[in-house]
DSSP file (Angstrom, degrees, kcal/mol; ACC not computed):
  #  RESIDUE AA STRUCTURE BP1 BP2  ACC     N-H-->O    O-->H-N    N-H-->O    O-->H-N    TCO  KAPPA ALPHA  PHI   PSI    X-CA   Y-CA   Z-CA
    1    1 A T     >        0   0    0      0, 0.0     4,-2.0     0, 0.0     5,-0.2   0.000 360.0 360.0 360.0 170.2  228.2   36.3  152.7
    2    2 A I  H  >  +     0   0    0      1,-0.2     4,-2.1     2,-0.2     5,-0.2   0.894 360.0  56.4 -61.0 -39.9  229.9   39.4  154.1
    3    3 A A  H  > S+     0   0    0      1,-0.2     4,-2.6     2,-0.2     5,-0.2   0.898 106.1  49.9 -60.7 -40.5  227.1   39.7  156.7
    4    4 A D  H  > S+     0   0    0      1,-0.2     4,-2.8     2,-0.2    -1,-0.2   0.918 109.7  51.1 -62.9 -43.0  227.9   36.2  157.9
    5    5 A M  H  < S+     0   0    0     -4,-2.0    -1,-0.2     1,-0.2    -2,-0.2   0.848 114.5  43.8 -64.5 -33.2  231.6   37.0  158.2
    6    6 A I  H  < S+     0   0    0     -4,-2.1     4,-0.4    -5,-0.2    -2,-0.2   0.902 120.9  38.1 -77.4 -41.5  230.8   40.1  160.2
    7    7 A A  H >X S+     0   0    0     -4,-2.6     4,-1.7    -5,-0.2     3,-0.7   0.802  99.3  74.4 -82.8 -30.3  228.2   38.6  162.5
    8    8 A F  H 3X S+     0   0    0     -4,-2.8     4,-3.3     1,-0.2     5,-0.2   0.884  88.9  57.1 -57.9 -45.2  229.6   35.1  163.1
    9    9 A P  H 3> S+     0   0    0      0, 0.0     4,-1.6     0, 0.0    -1,-0.2   0.875 108.4  49.1 -55.7 -34.9  232.4   36.1  165.5
   10   10 A W  H <4 S+     0   0    0     -3,-0.7     4,-0.2    -4,-0.4    -2,-0.2   0.910 114.9  43.0 -70.0 -41.0  229.8   37.7  167.8
   11   11 A A  H >< S+     0   0    0     -4,-1.7     3,-1.0     1,-0.2     4,-0.4   0.854 110.3  58.5 -70.3 -33.7  227.6   34.6  167.7
   12   12 A F  H 3< S+     0   0    0     -4,-3.3     3,-0.4     1,-0.2    -2,-0.2   0.871 108.2  44.2 -64.0 -38.0  230.7   32.4  168.1
   13   13 A I  T 3X S+     0   0    0     -4,-1.6     4,-1.8    -5,-0.2    -1,-0.2   0.395  85.5  97.9 -89.7   5.0  231.7   34.0  171.4
   14   14 A A  T <4>S+     0   0    0     -3,-1.0     5,-3.2    -4,-0.2    -1,-0.2   0.938  84.7  45.9 -57.3 -48.6  228.2   34.0  172.8
   15   15 A K  T >45S+     0   0    0     -4,-0.4     3,-2.0    -3,-0.4    -1,-0.2   0.945 112.9  47.5 -64.3 -49.9  228.7   30.8  174.8
   16   16 A P  T 345S+     0   0    0      0, 0.0    -1,-0.2     0, 0.0    -2,-0.2   0.798 112.5  51.9 -61.5 -25.0  232.1   31.7  176.3
   17   17 A M  T 3<5S-     0   0    0     -4,-1.8    -2,-0.2     2,-0.1    -3,-0.1   0.291 118.4-114.5 -92.2  10.7  230.6   35.1  177.2
   18   18 A D  T < 5 +     0   0    0     -3,-2.0    -3,-0.2     1,-0.2    -4,-0.1   0.855  67.8 143.9  58.6  39.4  227.7   33.4  179.0
   19   19 A V      < -     0   0    0     -5,-3.2    -1,-0.2    -6,-0.2     2,-0.2  -0.911  43.7-142.9-106.5 104.2  225.1   34.7  176.5
   20   20 A P        -     0   0    0      0, 0.0     3,-0.3     0, 0.0    -5,-0.0  -0.449  13.7-164.4 -71.2 135.9  222.6   31.9  176.1
   21   21 A L    >   +     0   0    0     -2,-0.2     3,-1.8     1,-0.2     7,-0.4   0.286  63.1 105.6 -98.5   9.2  221.2   31.5  172.6
   22   22 A D  T 3  S+     0   0    0      1,-0.3    -1,-0.2     6,-0.1     6,-0.0   0.851  78.7  52.4 -57.2 -36.2  218.3   29.4  173.8
   23   23 A A  T 3  S+     0   0    0     -3,-0.3    -1,-0.3     1,-0.2     3,-0.1   0.571 109.6  53.1 -77.3  -7.4  215.9   32.2  173.2
   24   24 A F    <>  +     0   0    0     -3,-1.8     4,-2.4     1,-0.1     3,-0.3  -0.606  61.5 165.4-127.4  70.5  217.2   32.6  169.7
   25   25 A P  H  > S+     0   0    0      0, 0.0     4,-2.4     0, 0.0     5,-0.2   0.827  77.5  53.9 -60.9 -32.9  216.9   29.2  168.0
   26   26 A N  H  > S+     0   0    0      2,-0.2     4,-2.5     1,-0.2     5,-0.2   0.901 110.1  47.0 -68.2 -38.8  217.3   30.6  164.5
   27   27 A V  H  > S+     0   0    0     -3,-0.3     4,-2.9     2,-0.2    -1,-0.2   0.919 112.5  50.2 -66.2 -43.0  220.6   32.3  165.5
   28   28 A A  H  X S+     0   0    0     -4,-2.4     4,-2.1    -7,-0.4    -2,-0.2   0.905 112.2  47.3 -62.2 -41.4  221.8   29.1  167.2
   29   29 A A  H  X S+     0   0    0     -4,-2.4     4,-2.2     2,-0.2    -2,-0.2   0.920 112.7  48.7 -66.2 -43.4  220.9   27.1  164.1
   30   30 A W  H  X S+     0   0    0     -4,-2.5     4,-2.6     2,-0.2     5,-0.2   0.919 109.9  52.6 -60.9 -44.4  222.7   29.6  161.8
   31   31 A R  H  X S+     0   0    0     -4,-2.9     4,-2.8     1,-0.2    -1,-0.2   0.909 109.3  49.9 -57.5 -43.8  225.7   29.6  164.2
   32   32 A G  H  X S+     0   0    0     -4,-2.1     4,-1.2     2,-0.2    -1,-0.2   0.891 110.4  49.3 -63.3 -40.6  225.9   25.8  163.9
   33   33 A R  H  < S+     0   0    0     -4,-2.2     4,-0.3     2,-0.2     3,-0.3   0.931 114.9  43.4 -65.6 -44.7  225.7   25.9  160.1
   34   34 A I  H >< S+     0   0    0     -4,-2.6     3,-1.6     1,-0.2     6,-0.3   0.925 111.6  54.4 -65.9 -43.6  228.4   28.4  159.8
   35   35 A K  H 3< S+     0   0    0     -4,-2.8    -1,-0.2     1,-0.3    -2,-0.2   0.744 104.2  56.5 -63.8 -23.3  230.6   26.7  162.4
   36   36 A S  T 3< S+     0   0    0     -4,-1.2    -1,-0.3    -3,-0.3    -2,-0.2   0.510  80.0 111.1 -88.1  -3.7  230.4   23.4  160.5
   37   37 A R  S <> S-     0   0    0     -3,-1.6     4,-2.5    -4,-0.3     3,-0.3  -0.480  75.2-125.0 -71.3 140.4  231.8   24.9  157.2
   38   38 A P  H  > S+     0   0    0      0, 0.0     4,-2.4     0, 0.0     5,-0.2   0.870 108.5  49.9 -55.7 -42.3  235.3   23.6  156.4
   39   39 A A  H  > S+     0   0    0      2,-0.2     4,-2.1     1,-0.2     5,-0.1   0.882 112.1  48.3 -66.6 -36.3  236.9   27.0  156.1
   40   40 A V  H  > S+     0   0    0     -3,-0.3     4,-2.7    -6,-0.3     5,-0.2   0.911 110.0  51.8 -69.4 -41.7  235.5   28.0  159.5
   41   41 A I  H  X S+     0   0    0     -4,-2.5     4,-2.5     1,-0.2    -2,-0.2   0.924 110.5  49.3 -58.7 -44.5  236.6   24.8  161.1
   42   42 A N  H  X S+     0   0    0     -4,-2.4     4,-2.4    -5,-0.2    -2,-0.2   0.912 111.5  48.6 -61.5 -42.8  240.2   25.4  159.7
   43   43 A A  H  X S+     0   0    0     -4,-2.1     4,-2.3     2,-0.2    -2,-0.2   0.910 111.8  48.8 -65.0 -42.2  240.1   29.0  161.1
   44   44 A I  H  X S+     0   0    0     -4,-2.7     4,-2.3     1,-0.2    -2,-0.2   0.921 112.9  47.9 -63.2 -43.9  239.0   27.9  164.5
   45   45 A N  H  X S+     0   0    0     -4,-2.5     4,-2.4    -5,-0.2    -2,-0.2   0.881 109.7  52.8 -65.4 -37.8  241.6   25.2  164.7
   46   46 A L  H  X S+     0   0    0     -4,-2.4     4,-2.2     2,-0.2    -1,-0.2   0.920 109.9  48.8 -61.8 -43.2  244.3   27.6  163.6
   47   47 A H  H  X S+     0   0    0     -4,-2.3     4,-2.4     1,-0.2    -2,-0.2   0.914 110.7  50.2 -63.1 -42.8  243.3   30.0  166.4
   48   48 A K  H  X S+     0   0    0     -4,-2.3     4,-2.6     1,-0.2    -1,-0.2   0.897 108.7  53.4 -61.8 -39.9  243.3   27.1  168.9
   49   49 A D  H  X S+     0   0    0     -4,-2.4     4,-1.3     1,-0.2    -1,-0.2   0.917 109.8  47.1 -61.8 -44.2  246.8   26.2  167.7
   50   50 A H  H  <>S+     0   0    0     -4,-2.2     5,-1.9     1,-0.2     6,-0.5   0.905 112.3  50.3 -64.5 -40.8  248.1   29.7  168.2
   51   51 A Q  H ><5S+     0   0    0     -4,-2.4     3,-1.4     1,-0.2    -2,-0.2   0.914 107.6  53.6 -62.8 -42.0  246.5   29.8  171.7
   52   52 A N  H 3<5S+     0   0    0     -4,-2.6    -1,-0.2     1,-0.3    -2,-0.2   0.801 108.2  50.1 -65.0 -27.8  248.1   26.5  172.6
   53   53 A R  T 3<5S-     0   0    0     -4,-1.3    -1,-0.3    -5,-0.2    -2,-0.2   0.490 114.8-119.1 -87.3  -2.8  251.5   27.9  171.7
   54   54 A G  T X 5S+     0   0    0     -3,-1.4     3,-0.8    -4,-0.4    -3,-0.2   0.587  74.7 129.5  81.3   9.9  250.9   31.0  173.8
   55   55 A K  T 3 <S+     0   0    0     -5,-1.9    -4,-0.2     1,-0.2    -5,-0.1   0.779  76.4  41.5 -70.6 -25.4  251.1   33.4  170.9
   56   56 A N  T 3  S+     0   0    0     -6,-0.5     2,-0.6    -9,-0.1    -1,-0.2   0.339  84.9 113.4-104.2   7.2  247.8   35.1  171.7
   57   57 A K    <   -     0   0    0     -3,-0.8     2,-0.2    -6,-0.1    -6,-0.0  -0.694  60.4-142.3 -83.9 120.1  248.3   35.2  175.5
   58   58 A A        -     0   0    0     -2,-0.6     2,-0.2     4,-0.1    -2,-0.1  -0.557   9.1-145.7 -81.9 142.8  248.6   38.8  176.6
   59   59 A N     >  -     0   0    0     -2,-0.2     4,-2.5     1,-0.0     5,-0.2  -0.435  36.2 -90.6 -96.3 179.1  251.0   39.7  179.4
   60   60 A A  H  > S+     0   0    0      1,-0.2     4,-2.1     2,-0.2     5,-0.1   0.879 126.3  51.0 -60.2 -40.3  250.5   42.4  182.0
   61   61 A E  H  > S+     0   0    0      2,-0.2     4,-2.0     1,-0.2    -1,-0.2   0.907 110.2  49.3 -65.9 -41.3  252.3   45.1  179.9
   62   62 A T  H  > S+     0   0    0      1,-0.2     4,-2.8     2,-0.2     5,-0.2   0.930 111.1  49.7 -62.7 -45.1  250.1   44.2  176.8
   63   63 A N  H  X S+     0   0    0     -4,-2.5     4,-2.9     1,-0.2     5,-0.4   0.884 108.5  53.6 -61.2 -38.4  246.9   44.4  178.9
   64   64 A K  H  X S+     0   0    0     -4,-2.1     4,-1.4    -5,-0.2    -1,-0.2   0.914 112.7  43.6 -62.3 -42.6  248.0   47.8  180.3
   65   65 A I  H  < S+     0   0    0     -4,-2.0    -2,-0.2     1,-0.2    -1,-0.2   0.916 120.7  40.0 -68.9 -43.4  248.5   49.2  176.8
   66   66 A L  H  < S+     0   0    0     -4,-2.8     3,-0.2    -5,-0.2    -2,-0.2   0.880 129.5  22.7 -75.4 -39.0  245.3   47.7  175.4
   67   67 A Y  H  < S+     0   0    0     -4,-2.9     2,-0.3    -5,-0.2    -3,-0.2   0.502 104.1  74.1-114.5  -5.4  242.9   48.3  178.3
   68   68 A N  S  < S+     0   0    0     -4,-1.4     2,-0.4    -5,-0.4    -1,-0.2  -0.297  70.1 120.2-105.4  49.5  244.2   51.1  180.4
   69   69 A Q        +     0   0    0     -2,-0.3     2,-0.3    -3,-0.2     3,-0.1  -0.934  24.0 140.6-118.5 136.2  243.4   53.9  178.1
   70   70 A S     >  -     0   0    0     -2,-0.4     4,-1.7     1,-0.1     5,-0.2  -0.959  62.5 -99.7-156.7 168.6  241.1   56.9  178.7
   71   71 A A  H  > S+     0   0    0     -2,-0.3     4,-2.3     1,-0.2     5,-0.2   0.886 123.5  56.5 -61.0 -37.1  241.1   60.5  177.9
   72   72 A K  H  > S+     0   0    0      1,-0.2     4,-2.3     2,-0.2    -1,-0.2   0.907 103.3  54.1 -61.1 -42.1  242.3   61.2  181.5
   73   73 A H  H  > S+     0   0    0      1,-0.2     4,-1.6     2,-0.2     6,-0.3   0.922 111.3  44.6 -57.9 -45.6  245.4   58.9  180.8
   74   74 A F  H  X S+     0   0    0     -4,-1.7     4,-1.8     1,-0.2     5,-0.4   0.852 111.4  52.5 -72.6 -33.9  246.4   60.9  177.7
   75   75 A R  H  < S+     0   0    0     -4,-2.3    -1,-0.2     1,-0.2    -2,-0.2   0.906 112.2  46.7 -64.5 -40.3  245.8   64.3  179.4
   76   76 A N  H  < S+     0   0    0     -4,-2.3    -2,-0.2     1,-0.2    -1,-0.2   0.800 120.7  35.8 -74.4 -28.9  248.1   63.3  182.3
   77   77 A T  H  < S-     0   0    0     -4,-1.6    -1,-0.2    -5,-0.2    -2,-0.2   0.645  95.6-132.0-100.0 -16.8  250.9   61.9  180.2
   78   78 A G     <        0   0    0     -4,-1.8    -3,-0.1    -5,-0.2    -4,-0.1   0.624 360.0 360.0  74.7  11.7  250.8   64.2  177.3
   79   79 A E              0   0    0     -5,-0.4    -4,-0.1    -6,-0.3    -5,-0.1   0.472 360.0 360.0 -77.8 360.0  250.9   61.3  174.9
């Protein structure tokens, strides 16, 4: 469903973000069911392939643009 597509990425990154799902067995079971679907497996593998080729690795300049933004930054630069 649309709800699954919206919620799954958050449940998918729970483990890498050190968010244990042990207290939420239904969420963990749902995550496992979604993760085992063929289209999801293909999407995960595609993402791994891009990561392995370095296409999604941000460099220092990219990180500066993406994460160094605040209202103060824009006031000072006039951008």
